[in-house]
C-alpha positions in Angstrom: 97.9 -6.5 59.4 98.7 -5.8 62.9 100.2 -2.4 61.9 96.9 -1.4 60.3 94.9 -2.3 63.4 97.3 -0.2 65.5 96.8 2.9 63.2 93.0 2.5 63.4 93.2 2.3 67.3 95.3 5.5 67.4 92.8 7.3 65.2 89.9 6.3 67.4 91.7 7.4 70.6 92.4 10.8 69.0 88.7 11.3 68.0 87.6 10.4 71.5 90.0 12.9 73.0 88.8 15.7 70.8 85.2 14.9 71.8 86.0 14.9 75.5 87.9 18.3 75.2 84.9 19.8 73.4 82.5 18.6 76.0 84.7 20.0 78.7 84.6 23.5 77.0 80.8 23.4 77.0 80.6 22.4 80.7 78.8 25.3 82.6 81.0 24.8 85.6 84.1 25.4 83.5 82.6 28.4 81.9 81.7 29.9 85.3 85.3 29.4 86.5 86.6 31.2 83.4 84.2 34.1 83.9 85.3 34.4 87.5 88.9 34.6 86.5 88.1 37.4 84.0 86.2 39.3 86.7 89.1 39.0 89.1 91.4 40.5 86.5 89.0 43.5 86.0 88.6 44.0 89.8 92.4 43.9 90.1 92.6 47.3 88.2 93.5 50.3 90.4 90.5 52.4 91.5 90.8 56.2 91.1 88.4 58.8 92.5 87.2 61.2 89.8 85.3 64.5 89.7 82.5 65.2 87.3 82.2 69.0 87.5 79.6 71.1 85.8 80.7 73.8 83.4 79.2 77.3 84.3 80.2 80.9 84.1 82.4 82.1 87.0 84.2 85.3 87.9 87.9 85.2 88.5 88.4 86.0 92.3 91.9 86.9 93.2 92.8 86.6 97.0 95.2 89.2 98.2 96.5 90.6 101.5 97.8 94.0 102.3 97.5 97.0 104.6 95.6 100.3 105.0 97.7 103.3 104.3 97.2 107.0 104.1 98.0 108.3 100.6 99.6 111.4 102.2 99.9 113.2 105.5 99.3 116.9 106.1 101.6 118.9 108.3 99.9 121.5 110.5 101.9 124.7 110.0 100.7 128.2 111.0 100.9 131.0 108.4 101.1 133.7 111.1 103.0 133.9 114.4 101.3 134.3 117.7 100.3 132.9 121.0 97.8 130.0 121.1 94.6 130.9 122.9 92.3 128.1 121.7 92.9 124.3 121.0 90.1 122.0 119.9 89.6 118.8 121.9 89.9 117.0 118.5 93.5 118.2 118.1 95.0 115.2 120.0 96.7 112.1 118.7 93.9 109.8 117.5 91.3 112.6 117.5 88.9 113.0 114.6 87.8 116.3 113.1 85.2 117.5 110.7 85.3 119.7 107.6 86.0 123.3 108.6 86.3 122.6 112.3 88.6 125.2 114.0 91.5 123.2 115.4 93.5 126.0 116.9 93.1 129.7 117.5 95.9 132.3 117.8 95.6 135.6 119.7 94.1 137.9 117.1 94.3 141.3 118.8 97.5 142.4 117.0 96.0 141.3 113.7 92.8 143.3 114.3 94.9 146.4 115.1 96.8 145.8 111.8 93.5 145.6 110.0 92.3 148.9 111.5 95.5 150.6 110.6 95.4 149.3 107.0 91.8 150.5 106.7 92.8 153.9 107.9 95.6 154.0 105.3 93.0 153.2 102.7 90.8 156.1 103.8 93.8 158.4 103.8 94.7 157.3 100.3 91.1 157.8 99.1 91.1 161.3 100.5 94.4 162.2 98.9 93.2 160.9 95.5 90.0 163.0 95.8 92.1 166.1 96.8 94.4 165.7 93.8 91.5 165.1 91.4 89.7 168.2 92.7 92.7 170.4 92.6 93.4 169.2 89.0 89.9 170.0 88.0 90.1 173.6 89.4 93.5 174.2 87.8 92.2 172.9 84.5 89.2 175.3 84.6 91.4 178.3 85.4 93.8 177.5 82.6 90.9 177.2 80.1 89.7 180.7 81.1 93.1 182.2 80.6 94.0 180.2 77.5 90.8 179.5 75.6 91.2 176.9 73.0 94.5 175.5 74.3 94.9 172.0 75.7 95.6 171.9 79.5 99.1 170.7 80.3 99.4 167.5 82.4 101.2 169.3 85.2 98.5 171.9 85.4 95.8 169.2 85.5 97.9 167.5 88.2 97.7 164.2 86.3 101.1 162.9 87.8 99.9 163.7 91.3 96.5 162.0 90.6 98.3 158.9 89.2 100.5 158.7 92.3 97.5 159.1 94.6 95.7 156.3 92.7 98.7 154.0 93.1 98.9 154.8 96.8 95.3 153.9 97.2 95.8 150.5 95.5 98.8 149.8 97.7 96.8 150.7 100.8 93.9 148.4 99.8 96.4 145.6 99.2 97.8 146.1 102.7 94.3 146.0 104.1 93.5 142.8 102.3 96.8 141.2 103.5 95.9 142.3 107.1 92.4 140.7 106.7 94.0 137.5 105.4 96.5 137.4 108.3 93.5 137.9 110.7 91.7 135.0 109.1 94.7 132.8 109.5 94.6 133.0 113.3 91.9 130.3 113.0 93.3 127.1 111.6 90.9 124.6 110.0 91.1 122.1 107.2 88.8 121.6 104.1 88.4 117.9 104.8 87.4 115.4 107.6 90.3 113.5 109.0 92.2 112.1 112.0 95.1 113.4 114.0 98.3 111.4 114.2 100.3 113.8 116.3 100.0 117.3 117.9 102.1 119.5 120.2 99.8 122.5 120.4 98.8 123.8 123.8 97.1 126.9 125.1 99.7 129.6 125.9 102.3 128.2 123.4 104.0 130.6 121.1 103.8 129.5 117.5 106.0 130.8 114.7 105.1 131.1 111.0 106.2 127.9 109.3 106.7 125.9 112.5 104.9 122.5 112.4 102.9 121.6 115.4 101.1 118.4 114.3 100.2 116.0 111.5 96.9 114.7 110.2 95.5 112.7 107.3 92.2 112.9 105.4 89.7 110.1 105.7 89.3 110.0 101.9 93.1 109.7 101.6 93.0 106.1 103.0 93.8 103.4 100.5 94.6 99.7 100.4 98.0 98.7 99.3 98.3 95.0 98.3 101.3 93.3 96.7 100.3 91.0 93.8 102.2 88.5 91.7 102.5 88.8 87.9 100.3 85.8 87.2 97.5 87.1 89.4 97.8 90.6 87.9 97.6 89.1 84.4 94.4 87.3 85.4 92.9 90.7 86.4 94.0 92.6 83.3 92.9 95.3 83.1 93.1 95.8 86.9 92.0 99.4 87.1 88.3 99.8 88.0 87.9 96.3 89.3 85.6 95.9 92.3 86.8 94.3 95.5 85.7 93.4 99.0 88.1 94.3 101.8 87.9 92.2 105.1 89.1 93.8 108.3 89.3 91.3 111.2 90.9 88.1 112.4 88.8 85.9 110.1 86.4 86.4 107.2 83.4 85.2 109.2 83.6 87.9 111.9 85.4 90.5 109.8 83.9 93.8 108.8 83.5 94.1 105.0 84.2 97.3 103.0 83.7 97.7 99.3 86.6 99.0 97.4 87.7 99.8 93.8 91.2 99.3 92.3 92.4 102.7 91.3 95.8 102.1 89.9 98.7 99.7 89.5 102.3 100.4 90.6 104.5 101.6 87.7 107.5 99.5 88.8 108.0 96.1 90.4 109.4 95.6 93.8 113.1 94.9 93.3 113.3 92.3 96.0 110.1 90.3 95.5 109.4 91.1 91.9 105.8 91.7 92.9 103.7 94.6 91.6 101.3 96.6 93.9 97.7 97.5 93.6 96.2 100.6 95.2 92.5 100.3 96.1 90.2 103.1 97.2 87.7 102.3 100.0 84.2 103.6 99.3 82.0 105.1 102.0 84.9 106.9 103.9 85.3 104.3 106.7 87.3 105.4 109.7 90.2 102.9 109.6 93.7 103.3 111.0 96.7 103.2 108.7 98.7 100.0 109.2 95.6 97.8 109.6 96.1 94.4 108.0 93.4 93.4 105.5 92.4 90.4 103.4 90.6 91.2 100.1 88.9 89.5 97.2 89.2 91.3 93.8 86.6 90.4 91.2 88.2 89.8 87.9 86.8 89.0 84.4 84.1 86.3 83.9 85.1 83.0 82.4 82.1 81.9 80.4 82.7 78.2 80.7 84.8 77.0 83.7 85.4 74.4 86.3 86.2 75.1 90.0 88.4 72.2 91.0 90.1 71.2 94.2 93.9 71.5 94.3 94.0 67.7 94.9 93.4 67.2 91.2 96.9 68.5 90.3 99.5 65.9 89.9 103.2 66.3 90.8 104.0 67.4 87.3 101.4 70.1 87.3 99.1 68.3 84.9 95.8 66.5 85.5 94.8 62.8 84.8 91.5 62.3 83.1 90.0 58.9 82.3 88.9 58.1 78.7 87.8 54.6 77.9 89.1 53.3 81.3 92.6 54.7 80.5 94.5 57.5 82.1 95.2 60.5 79.7 97.4 63.4 80.7 95.9 66.9 80.4 97.3 70.4 81.0 94.3 72.7 81.7 94.2 76.5 81.1 94.3 77.7 84.8 92.7 81.1 85.2 93.1 81.5 88.9 94.2 80.0 92.2 92.4 80.9 95.4 91.5 79.5 98.8 88.6 77.5 97.2 90.9 75.8 94.6 91.8 76.3 91.0 89.6 77.8 88.3 90.2 76.3 84.9 88.5 76.8 81.5 86.1 73.9 80.7 87.4 70.9 78.7 86.2 67.4 77.8 87.2 65.1 80.7 85.7 61.7 79.5 84.8 59.6 82.6 86.1 62.1 85.0 89.1 64.1 86.4 91.2 62.1 88.8 91.5 63.3 92.4 94.7 62.6 94.3 97.9 60.9 93.2 97.8 57.6 91.4 100.8 55.3 92.3 103.0 54.4 89.3 100.6 56.1 86.9 101.5 56.3 83.3 99.7 57.4 80.1 97.3 54.7 78.9 97.2 52.9 82.3 93.9 51.1 82.7 91.9 52.0 85.8 88.4 51.8 87.4 86.7 55.1 88.3 84.7 56.0 91.4 82.9 59.4 91.2 83.2 61.7 94.2 81.6 65.1 95.1 82.7 67.7 92.6 82.9 70.5 95.2 86.5 71.4 96.2 
């Protein structure tokens, strides 16, 4: 009997305990404390800054540096010998000259005499030819009277003498033309506008045929030479015909800007750096000095849908972290270009954003909280 009472007591105590526990679970204070604990757990997740860039069409802009060079230099070499009697003020190192400007004059008196002598020889040869032709005609007429119906022999008609006189006349005319050409060569000019890099010509100096006395270059022979890596060159393919802007100055804000066009790509790579080289033509014929350092932007193809991102989004492994459903996901974008403004990548789905900066102890699937930042790099 006592045993039955004990069992009943234990059952009652168990029921009372269950009721008390259930009441405790429904207590608002207990529920609030439980909610606070859950909130603390969420707030304990690492916070990452994320970009939310817009996808738009952008041109690939490749930044390069290089120098202004002259495609070729022209040696000033006289084609006749003589004493210098005239030197243009432009014919000095650093001087500029125009198309057809006379840079140097050689004493032309000997050459004028040679022209007069050659012209006299021409007149003599013309007279001799006329004499031979007249004598041949007279001899042919006399022969026809004495030998009617017979053909006139060549010797009687003086055909050999006439041919010789004609050849002498052609030779005399050629000598006259050569004398005229030598006379014209006493004035030295060039068929282009350019600048002088060196000159030794002075009035009174004796110049010999084939002796160099200076060096110049044409303004339209200036070109920009820029080394370029294979990756950047691939981003510009095809590079020929691409427009570019060339900056000459200490910085891009105060620099002078010149438009340019990529004309050609080097046929071989530099053996030391493994870089290729682009040759750009400056438009407008600016007067720049070879050796000038330049900075240039070459406009490449258009990427129809792209993001311009800060380099801070790149993680140590070269990948990006994007956030999807509050978790980190590794992504390797298609990078189209790197420049001073960041990296240009083809657009992709980035979920809640692209992580900016390193994330300590990050791993795939790691839960994080996101904090959007300005998308501009």
